[in-house]
N, C-alpha and C positions, 0 to 999 in steps of 0.2 A: 394387306388385309389385317385389321386389328385382331389380335389374339384374344379369345374370350377369357374372362376370369374363371378360375376354378375355385369351388367352394368346399370347405371342410367344416362340417357342423359337428361340434363336440357336444352331444346332448348329455346333460348332467355331468359336467367336467369333474374329474376326481371321484366319480361314483365308485370306482374299484379301489380307492384308497391309495395310500403311499406305496411306492415300489422303488426301493433303492438297490435291489439285487440284480435286476436285469439291465442291459444297456438301455439308456434313455432314447436311443435311436430306434430300437426294435420293439419296444413295448406298446401295448394297446393305448390309444389316446385317452381312453377312459380312466387310466391310472393318473397319478400325480407324482411328480418328482419332488415336490414340496407341498405339504398340506399341514400348515401350522395353526394351532388353536382352532381346529375344525372338528366337527363330527359329521357323520352321515345321517341326515335327518330321515324322518319316516317316509318322505317322498323320494328318497334316494339321491338327494342333492348334498353337495358339500356346503355345510352351514357353519356359522359361528358357534363355538361352544358357549356355555354359560361360564360365569366367573365364580370367584370365591368371596361371597358376601359376608362381611365380618359380623359375627353374633356377639362376641365378647366385648364388653365395655370396660371391664376392670380386670386387667391381666397382671396386677402387681405381683402376685405369687409366681408368675411365669418369668418375670424379668425380661431379659433380652433373648431368652431361649425360645425354642419352638416346641409345639406339641408333637410328640413322637408317636404316641399311641392314643387311641380313643376306643371306648367301649360303652355299652349300655346295660346297666343293671335293670332287670325287670323281674317281678315275682308274680305268683298266682293271685295275689290280692290287688294287682294293678299298680303297685308302687314302681316308680322308675327313677333312676339317677344316671346322669351322664358322668362317666369318669374319664380322665385323660392323664397323661404323664408328660412331664417336661420340667426342666430345671432341677432334675433329681428329686421330684416330688410326685406324689399321687394327688391329683386335683379332682375336684367335683364341680359341677355346674357348667353353665354355658355363657351367660352374660357376665357373671362374676365368678372368677376361678378361686376356689377355696382350697387351702392346703389340708389334705386328709391323711398325710403321712403319720403313722403311729409315732408317739413319742419315743425317743432314744433309738429309733430305727434309722439306719444309714442306707441311703440309696446311691449307687455309683453310676447308674445308667438308666435310660428311660425306655428300653425296648421290652416292655412287659407283654405277656400274653394274658389277656383278660378273658376269662371263661365264665359265662353266665350259666349256672347249673343249679337246679333244684332250689330256687329261691335264695341263692347265694351268688355273689360275684367273687371269683378266685383270681388272684394275681400271681403269675409265675414269671420269674426271670432267672436266668442262669446266675449261680453264685449268690442268690438272694433267698432268704427264708420266705416261703410263700405267705401271702396276705389273704384276707377274706373280708367280705362285707355282706351284711344282710340287714333287712329292715329291723329285725329283732335285736341284732347286735348294736345297731345305731351308729356304728363307726367302722372305719377300716382298722382291722387289728391283725396281729400276726396269727397265722393259722394255728400255731402252737398254743395260743391262748383261747381257742374256741372250746366251748364246754364239752364237745364230743371228741376232741382231739385224742388220737391214739396212734402210737408208732412214730415213724419219722417220714414226713412228706418230703419228696425229692426236691432239691433246689434246681428245678428244671427250667429250661428255656422254651420247651415245647410242651403244650398241654391241649387237652380236648375234653369237652363234656359230651358223652354219647353212650348209648346202650345202658342207661341207668346208673352210670358211675363216672368218676373223674379219672382221666388218663394223663400221664406225664412221662417224659422220656429223657434220659441222659445217655449219651454215647450209644451203646448197643443194647440198653435195657429199657423196656417199657413197663411202667408200674401202673397199677389201677387201684382205686379206692374200694371201700366196701359199697354195697348196693345202696344208692340214694343218699350216701353220706360222704362228701368229699373231705371230711376231717379224719376219717379212720383209714389207716394205711397198714395195719398189722394184724387185724382180726377180721372175723366174718368171712366175706368172700373176696377180700383184698388179695393182691398178689403181684407177681411180676413175671416177665419172660425175657430170657437172654437170647438175643438174635444172632449171636456170634456164629452159630452153625446153621442159621437160616438164610442169611444173605446169599443170593444166587452167585455172586462173584467174590465171595470171601469177605474180606474186611470192608466195613462201611460204618456209618453212624447215622442215627436217626436225625432227620432235619425237620420233619413235619408229620402231623397226624391228621387224618380226615375220616369221615364216615360217609359211606355211599352205598346204596343198594344192599343194605344189611351187611356190608363188609367194613371191617376196620382196616383202613389203609395206612400203612407205615412207610413213609418215604425215607430213603437214604439219599446220600449225595449221588450215588451211582446206580441205585437199583430201588425197586419197590417190592414190598411183600403185602399181601392182603389175606386177612383171616375172616372166616365166617363162624357164626356162633358166638360172637363177642358178648351176647347177653349173659352167657355163662363162660367167662374167660378161662377158667381152669380147664375146660374141655373144648375150647375153640380150636379149630383145625385150619391149617394152611390151605387157602383156596387158590392162590395164584402168586406167581412171582414174575417180575420183569427185570431183566439184566441190561445194563448199559444205559438206562434212562432213570434219572433220579431228580430230586428237587434241590435246588441250590439256595432257596430263600423261603423260610417258613411262612412269611406273611404274603407270599405270592399265591398261596393256595386258596381257592375260592370254589365253593359249590355253586353250580349254576342250575341246579335242579336235575337236569338230565345227565350231567357229567361233573367232573372236578377238574378245574384248570390249575396249572402250576408251572413255574419257571424251571426249566432244566438247563443243563449246560449247553444244550443244543437249541434252545429257544423255548417259546411258549408251547406247552403240550397239554393234552387232556388224558386223564386216567383211562377212559374208555378206549381211546385209540391206542394208547401205550400197551394195554393188555392185548388188544387185537393184533398189533404189529410186533409185540414182544420187543426185542432189542433193535429193531430196524426203524429208525426215525423217518418213515416215509412221508407222513402227512403232518409236517410242522405247521402249526397254526400261525406262526410268525414268519413264514417262509419269505414273504416279500420284503422283510427288513431284517433278515436272519443275522447278518454280520453285525449290524448296528446294535441289536439287542444283546447279542452275545458279548460284544465289547463292553457295553455299559454294565452288564452283570459282572464281568471280570474285574472292572476297575472301581466298582462301588465300594466306598470305604465307610459309609454310614449304615444304612439299612435299606432294604427294598420293601415297599408296601403296595397293597393293591386293594381294590374294592370291586364288587359286582353289583350293578344296578339293573334289575329287570325293568324298572320304570323307564330308564334311559337306554336300555338294550346295549349297555357297554360294560366292558371290563377294563379298568384303569390300572396300570402298573407304573410305579414311580421310582426313579433312580435319583434321589435327592442330591447326591454328590455331583452328578452330571446335570442337574437342573432340567431333567427331562421326564415327561410323562408320555406313555403311549396309550392311546385310546383304541381298543379293539371293538369293532362293531359286531354284535352277536346275533344280528337278525338273520344271518346265513353266511355260508362260506362261499368263496369263489370257486371257479372250476378247478383250480390247482389245490384245493383243500384248505387254503389259508383264509383267515378272517381279514376283512377290510380294516385298515388301520390308519390312524392319523397321529400326528405328534403335537404335544403341547410343551413347548419350551418355556420353563418357568423356574425361577429361583425361589419360589414362594411355597410350594406344596411340600409337606413333610409326612403326612399320614392321612388315611381315609377311614371312614366307617359309615355303613348304611344303617340307619335306624329302622325299627320295625315298621314305621309309617312310610318308609321309602325315601325319607330325606337323606341326602348324602352329606356327611360332615367332612370337613377338610381341616387338618391340623396345620397351623402356620405359626409364624412368629407373632401374629396378631392374636393368637389364641384359637378359639373355635370359629370356623367359617362354615357356611353352607353353600352347596352348589346352586347358585342363583345369581341373577343380575348379570351385568356385563362389565364388571371391574374386578380385578384381583386386589382385595382390600380397597385402597384408594387409588390404585394405579390402573390405567387403561392397558389394553393389550391389543396386538395386531393379529389379524388373520392374513395368511400368506398362501397363495396357490400358484404353482407353476406346472405347466403341462410337460409331457415328454417332448422330445424333438419331433416335429411334424414334417414328414417327407413328401406328402401328397402322392405317395405311391412310387416315387423314384428319387432316392437320396442323391443321385448324381447330377440332377438338373437344378439350375438356378431358380430360386423362388424370389419373386418381387412382390411382396404383400402390399395390398392397397388399402384394405379396411379390416378392422376388427369390429365385430358386432356382438358384444357380450350382453346377456340379459341377467339382471340382478333382481332378486326378490327381497323386499324390505330395505333396511339400511337408510331410512329416511333422513336426509340432510347430511349424510356421510360424504367425505371426500375420498375418492377411490383412485388409486394410481394403477392404470392398466399398463401392462408391460409387454414388450416383445424384444426378442434378441435372436442371434444367429449362432449356430454351432461353434463352440470353442472360441468365441470372441471374448467371453468373459465380461461383456458389457450389455446392459439393457437400456433401451429407449423407453420413455414412458409419457403418458398423457394423463393429467389429473382432471377428473370430472366430479361434479357434486350431484348427489342424488337429490331429486326434488323432494320437498316436504310433502308428506301425505296430504292429499286434498288439493295440491297444485296440479296444473296441467303439464303435459310434456312439451318441451320447447325444441323446435327444430335446431339441430346442431349440438344440442346437449343430450336430451333423450330423444329417441327417434320419433318424429312427428306422428301422432295418432297411434303410437304403440304403447306409451306409458299408460298403465291401467291402475285403477284404484278400486279395491273391493274389500269390504270388511276391515278397513284400516290398514291394509297391506299394499305396498306399491310394487309394481312390476315395471321395470324400465329397461329398454334396450338402447344401447349407446352406439353411435357411429364414430369410430376412432380411425382417423387417417394415419397411415403408417409410412415409415421411411426405411431406406436401406434394403439390402438383399443378401441372400445366402442360400446354400443348399438345403439347410435344415433350419426350421423356425420353431422357437419356443415362445409360448404366450403365458401370461399370468396376471395376477393382481395382488395389491397390498393395500390394506386399509385398517384403520383403528375403529373398533366397533363400539357402539353404545346401545344397540338394540339388535333384535333378531335380523339376520341377513343370510341369504344363501345364493349360490351361483346356479342359475337355471340352465344356461347353455352358453357356448362360446363359438360363434361363427367366424371363420377366417376366409377372406377373399384374396386370392393371389393370382398373379401371372406366373406361368411356368415357362422358363426359357430353355435354352439349349444346355447340353451337358457342360458342366463347369469344371 
């Protein structure tokens, strides 16, 4: 008697994001073991990310270097200027990059902290005299040449504009300017605080600053302290401390409205949870890729950058030396407390910035790019998805798959390689199919007869893929180069299940 086929329907494959921590044999099929150049779209589907569309047409001043920092000046009169840093220069503009570096000023690195505060843009970098720009000044100048300058502004790599003043930190000391004037550092209500005796675990150093829920948050490498009453810093009081959890990269800090995200030595964390849990890293937001992200942070030799986009509901963190970006989906956490995450392998991205209007700018060797389109500069990129190993409830029995029936949304005219392979074989079989152009009908044997649908210019196509081979555990996937929106709706697998192998 013929044995019936068993069906496994993976609805919204990869919906739970990437998981490289658990055994690929034991994890939920809704995870992905590979999810490259993907996002989780608003329908909960694994979808192609957007690209880096080049904005700059004249990058002469940048030369062969990359944009390492981006910032946006804006004042109360509505004036705006995009500033960036690269090739040891301060640059302005987007389509044409203009050198704004003050005359006789030497720059040896491009990792500036750009702070927009009270109608001025301040530029801080370790071992560099601070710079400033305003519409009235008309140029980027040294802060020491500002008409209001008084005292000595710290040559700090960490800075923040909050609570009506400018803040900067070096080692164990946090300095603040006079009220509403980032050029005054020795009179009025300016001052400083030595954190040597405040750190909960003794010796530490300031790595980042943030403001959240009326608290001044001071991140060290190994701990966090938070002060309340920072509107009057001479009388502010210590509100909370967290031992054993700190920030390892200043540009990983992003306020997401309800919380502050940052990269610690144990993975991606949030300030709110760190305070609740104190030194116990229970709910690591990057739990599903924990070892991977820790390793990348440890070997990063350039800089770590990030951006939060409420419009796209994601937090991106980039490790340029390892050519890797992780995309954390912030629409909600999984049952284990982690964010869903995908990976963007790219040797192209160097910095990020979100404009006030929601546009995400990306710094690259092409200059300024924006998150749009489906190419990185002039280069196409591939999306790749692989499932965990599928056991059909019993990893000891032989599986003889007969058909794969994936459903794809969009991707009109794309060639897609559907893949399948067996545990520990190290090899995958594949069949390449072509998505029908929007407006064409579905053809039997290519897209399933009478299933290809077209509505509103978007195609939905289900394919019949005949498979070969056998094994105890089956993995399925796809690889394709994208040129338009595309997502993976579902992945049905039909197989015979034999005896114990």
